[in-house]
N, C-alpha and C positions, 0 to 999 in steps of 0.2 A: 518353455522358456520363450520370452518375447524379444523381438529385435528392437523394440522401441525403448529408448532410454531418454527421459526428458532432459537430462543434463548434457547429452551428446547432440551437438547441432546437426550432425550428419544423419541421425535417425529421428529427429524431431518431426512431429506431424504438423502440417501446414493447413490452414483454412483459407477461405477466399480472401479475407482481409490480409492475411500474411503474404499471400502471393502479390497482392496489390502493393503492399509496403515494400516487398523485396524488389519489385519492378521499379518503384520510385527510387529506392536507394541505389540500384544499379545505374539508373539514368543520371542521378545526381553525381555518383562516383565518376561516371564516364565524362560528364561535362567538366568536372574539375581536372580530370586527367588531360583532356584536350585543351583546356584553358578557356573554354566557353562557359560563361556563367549567364544563365537566363535571368531576365528581369522578372521577378516574381510579383511585382506590384500589380494590383488589379487596376486596369484603366476602364473607367466608365465610358460607355458610348456617348456621343454628343446628344444633346436634347433635341436638336434639329438636324434632319438629314439635308444638308445644304445643297448638294447637287440636285436632288429631286425637287427641293423647294424652288431653286432658281429656274429649273426647266418648267415647273408648273406655273410659276409666276410669269414667265415669258409667254407661255401658252394663254394664260388669262389676259395678258396684254394684247395678244393677237385677237382673241375673242372680243375684247373691248373695242378694238379698232373696227372689227367686222360689225359689231353691234351698232357702233356709231354710224358707220357707213349705211347699214341697212335701215336704220331708223330715219336718218336724214333722207335717203332715197325714197323711202315710203311716204314721208311727209311731203316731199317735193312732188311725188306722183299724185298725192291727194290734192295738192294745191293746183296742179295742172288740170285735174278733173273739175275743180271749182272755177276754172276759167280765169285764173290769175297767174299767167306764166312768168311774169316778172318778179314774183314774190319768192324769196328764198326761205327755206324752212328754218334756218338758224341765223343768228346775228353774225356768225363767223363762217368762214369757208369750210367746205367739206374736208379738205386736206388738214386744216388746222384742227378741226373736230376730231379726226382720227388720230393725229399725232398727240393732241392733248389727252385723249382717252387712254392711249397707250402709256404716255408719260406718267399720268396720275395713277395708273394701275401699278407701275413699277415703284412709284413713291409709296403707295399703299402697301406693296409687298415688302419694301424695306422697313416700313413702320411695323408691320406684322412680325417680321423676323426679329426686330429689336424688342418688341413686346414679348415674344416667345422666350427669348433668352433672359429677360429681366423682370417681367411683370408677374404677379402672383396668379392672375386670371387673364391671360392674354386674349382669349376669345371675347370675353366680356368687354374689355377695354377697347378692342378693335371694333366691335359692333357699335359701341357708344361713340367713338371717334368718327367712324364712317357715317353714322346717322347724322351727327352734327355737321360734318362736311357736306353731306348730301343735301341737307336743308339749306345751307349757305349757297351751294352751287345752284340749286333749283330756284331759290328765291332771289338770287343775285341779279338776274336780268331785270326783274321788276324794280329792285332798289336802284339799279344803275340807270334807269330811265330808258327802257326798251322803246323803240320807235313806235311800236303798235302792240296792241294786246295779242294779235295773231303771232307776232314775232316772239313775244314773251311766252305764249303757250307752246309754240313749236320748240323753242330752246328749252323750256321746262320739260317737255315730253322727252326730248333727247337726253337731258340730264337725269331725269327720273329713271329711264331705262338703264342708263349706265350706272346710276347709283344703286340699282337693284342687282344688276348682273355682277359687277366687279367685286363688291364686298362679299357676296355670297360665295362666289368662286374662290376668292382669296382665302376666305374662312375655311372652305373645304380643303384647299391645298395645304394650308397651315395645319389643320387637324390631321390630315393624312401623312404629313411628313414629320410630325412631332411624336416623341416618345410619351405616350399618354399615361404611362405608369409613373412618370416623374413630373409631368406638367398637368395641372388641372385646367383643362381648356374650357 
């Protein structure tokens, strides 16, 4: 004689799936007895990890400011070697160059965040926009009537360095903080 009777719940055999189902039913029953009902809707994680993106963008702004300072200081040093001490490397002051580089970096980060949340290929659009802005910023001093070709070359070198550093670093920050399974970067 066997102690197993398929019609009797007390002697019914359980498998691994049955144990899982029993645990689920017990937890569900307990939630309803205590009055706590769990929200069973699935919430998708955000496309962009905002805190990491903001911190990364701020660090890129710091790097842009340091890059502007270093490039301007290096060009001024070269001009001192060329025996022209009264000649400044850029059309604008060093402080304005650093602040403008940091500000434009943060504007670029905002643009990239907007593109990540709304554009089908945010990386491609960002690179195209950054290239166009870089050309305008680099060729702008020539079109605005720079006082000398040395001034235009110096300002152009500073702008080219910044137009290479900032978009590349922002692109990397955006790529690292984006859910690449959901966004085609």
